[in-house]
C-alpha positions in Angstrom: 88.2 126.4 73.9 85.6 126.7 76.6 86.3 129.6 78.9 85.5 129.4 82.6 85.2 132.4 85.0 84.6 132.7 88.7 82.4 130.0 90.2 82.4 128.0 86.8 86.2 128.0 87.0 86.2 126.5 90.5 83.6 124.0 89.6 85.7 122.8 86.7 88.8 122.8 88.9 87.2 120.8 91.7 86.1 118.2 89.2 89.6 118.0 87.8 91.0 117.8 91.3 88.9 114.7 92.0 90.1 113.2 88.7 93.8 113.9 89.4 93.8 112.9 93.1 92.2 109.5 92.4 94.2 108.9 89.3 97.5 109.4 91.1 96.5 107.5 94.2 94.8 104.5 92.6 97.2 104.4 89.7 94.3 104.5 87.2 93.6 106.8 84.3 90.1 108.3 84.8 88.4 110.5 82.3 86.6 113.8 83.0 83.5 112.2 81.5 83.7 109.5 84.2 83.9 112.2 86.8 80.9 114.0 85.4 78.8 110.7 85.3 79.9 109.9 88.8 78.7 113.3 90.1 75.3 113.1 88.4 72.3 112.9 90.8 70.1 110.4 88.8 67.8 108.2 90.8 69.1 105.1 89.0 72.7 105.9 90.1 71.6 106.6 93.7 69.8 103.3 93.9 72.7 101.4 92.4 75.1 103.0 94.9 72.8 102.2 97.8 72.5 98.6 96.8 76.3 98.3 96.4 76.7 99.9 99.9 74.1 97.5 101.4 75.8 94.5 100.0 79.1 95.6 101.4 77.5 95.9 104.9 75.6 92.6 104.8 78.1 90.4 102.9 81.4 92.0 103.9 83.5 88.8 103.7 82.2 87.4 100.4 81.2 90.5 98.5 83.4 91.5 95.5 82.9 95.2 94.9 82.3 96.6 91.4 85.5 98.6 90.6 83.7 101.2 88.6 81.2 101.8 91.4 84.1 102.0 93.9 85.9 104.6 91.8 82.6 106.5 91.3 82.1 106.6 95.1 85.7 107.8 95.6 85.0 110.6 93.1 81.8 111.6 94.9 83.5 111.6 98.3 86.6 113.6 97.3 84.5 116.1 95.3 82.1 116.6 98.3 84.9 117.1 100.8 86.9 119.5 98.6 83.8 121.7 98.0 82.8 121.5 101.7 86.2 122.4 102.9 87.3 125.2 100.5 84.9 128.0 99.7 84.2 128.8 96.0 86.5 131.8 95.9 90.1 132.5 95.1 92.4 132.8 98.1 89.8 131.7 100.7 90.5 132.9 104.2 90.7 129.7 106.3 91.4 129.9 110.0 94.5 127.9 111.1 92.7 127.3 114.4 90.6 124.6 112.7 93.8 122.7 111.8 93.3 120.0 114.5 93.3 116.2 114.8 89.5 116.3 114.9 89.5 118.2 111.6 91.7 115.4 110.1 89.4 112.8 111.4 86.4 114.7 109.9 88.1 114.8 106.5 88.8 111.0 106.7 85.2 110.3 107.7 83.9 112.1 104.6 86.5 110.5 102.3 85.9 107.0 103.6 82.1 107.3 103.7 80.8 104.0 102.3 84.3 102.8 101.4 86.4 102.5 104.6 85.3 100.7 107.7 85.5 102.9 110.9 86.2 106.0 108.8 87.4 108.8 110.9 88.9 106.6 113.6 92.6 106.1 114.2 93.9 102.6 113.3 94.3 100.1 116.1 96.7 97.7 114.5 100.2 97.7 113.1 100.6 98.3 109.4 103.6 98.7 107.1 104.5 99.9 103.6 104.0 97.5 100.7 107.3 98.2 99.0 109.9 99.3 101.6 108.9 97.1 104.6 108.7 100.2 106.7 106.6 99.8 109.9 104.4 102.9 110.4 104.0 104.4 113.9 102.6 102.1 116.6 98.8 102.6 117.1 99.2 103.6 120.8 101.4 106.5 119.8 99.2 107.9 117.0 96.9 110.2 119.1 99.8 112.0 120.9 101.9 112.4 117.7 98.9 113.8 115.8 98.2 116.3 118.5 101.8 117.4 118.5 102.2 117.6 114.7 99.1 119.6 114.1 99.8 121.9 117.1 103.2 122.7 115.7 101.6 123.6 112.4 99.1 125.9 114.0 101.7 127.7 116.0 104.6 127.9 113.6 104.2 126.5 110.1 107.3 126.5 108.0 108.1 123.3 106.1 105.3 121.8 104.0 107.4 118.9 102.9 108.2 118.0 106.5 104.5 118.1 107.5 103.6 115.7 104.6 106.4 113.3 105.4 105.7 113.2 109.2 101.9 112.8 108.6 102.4 109.9 106.2 104.9 108.2 108.6 102.4 108.4 111.4 99.8 106.9 109.0 96.9 107.6 111.4 94.2 105.8 109.5 94.0 102.2 108.2 93.4 103.6 104.6 92.9 106.9 102.8 95.9 108.6 104.5 97.2 110.0 101.2 93.9 111.8 100.4 93.7 113.3 103.9 97.3 114.4 103.7 96.7 116.2 100.4 93.7 118.0 101.8 95.5 119.1 105.0 98.5 120.3 102.9 96.1 122.3 100.8 94.5 123.8 103.9 97.9 125.0 105.1 98.9 126.4 101.7 95.7 127.8 100.3 96.6 131.4 101.1 99.5 131.0 98.7 98.1 128.7 96.0 94.9 130.5 95.0 93.0 127.1 94.8 93.6 123.5 96.0 96.2 121.5 94.1 96.2 117.8 93.7 99.9 116.7 93.8 99.6 115.5 90.2 102.1 116.1 87.3 101.0 113.5 84.8 100.8 109.7 84.2 104.0 109.0 86.2 102.9 111.0 89.2 102.6 108.0 91.6 106.1 106.8 90.9 107.7 110.3 91.2 105.6 111.1 94.3 106.6 107.9 96.1 110.3 108.4 95.3 110.2 111.9 96.7 108.5 110.6 99.8 111.3 108.0 100.3 114.0 110.6 100.0 112.1 112.9 102.5 111.8 110.4 105.3 113.5 111.8 108.3 114.7 108.4 109.6 117.1 107.9 106.7 120.7 109.0 106.4 119.9 110.4 103.0 117.2 112.8 104.3 116.4 115.2 101.4 113.2 117.1 102.1 114.0 119.6 99.3 113.2 116.9 96.7 109.6 116.6 98.0 109.4 120.4 98.4 110.4 120.8 94.7 107.7 118.3 93.7 105.1 120.2 95.7 106.1 123.5 94.0 105.9 121.9 90.6 102.4 120.7 91.3 101.4 124.2 92.5 102.9 125.7 89.3 101.0 123.2 87.1 97.7 123.9 88.9 98.2 127.7 88.4 99.2 127.3 84.8 96.2 125.1 84.0 93.9 127.6 85.6 95.4 130.4 83.5 94.8 128.2 80.4 91.2 127.5 81.3 90.5 131.2 82.0 92.3 132.2 78.8 94.8 134.4 80.8 97.9 135.3 78.9 101.0 133.7 80.6 104.2 135.8 80.3 107.7 134.4 80.4 109.0 135.2 83.9 112.5 133.9 83.4 115.0 136.1 85.2 118.3 136.7 83.4 121.4 136.4 85.6 
């Protein structure tokens, strides 16, 4: 097995983060080889991506995007934002004062670069969930709610699952809210999690994640934030376990006998 240490470990982890994040959100099974190819800086690839972007700008209404190019661009964007946001060290010291609405908009701008129109701007129309017929927060309320939610997190952060649930219910952007939510959640928890984690537990991640979100919606009588909290903890545990495997660190059984 290849062993990774220090910066090499984080390089490997950030590539894997991009793979897991996009696989779980887009409901596709990407390979690490696809991630590596997407991150290559060849002139041919740059020209191909530029032509694809130009066609999207000029022929917005009739252009049918190449799915592989779209996935490659998602990989590049999420990898760039994760490396720009989190320093290549374990337990990075990130200031909570930067946890602001403008920071969330900056993350969305980078994630949506070349993929989402008006990236970084709050949505201006009503949208609803595809499966549950839930109407997200009205556009005219987004700015105030975002200011309040992130202010509360800066001043007294306690419940990660509540933050995630509230943010996704606000649904501030027209698209890409899940990726921004993951990054913001990581920013809040990075002092405890060693490295960013991707909310990924395997091939059924999307179904499990959505079910946990449904049960953690505050507007329901069956409000169960602990289910989402357990899912988050499981993802953190898997990320830590996988890092230990990659670094060839012996993992001891920490089961406590009652």
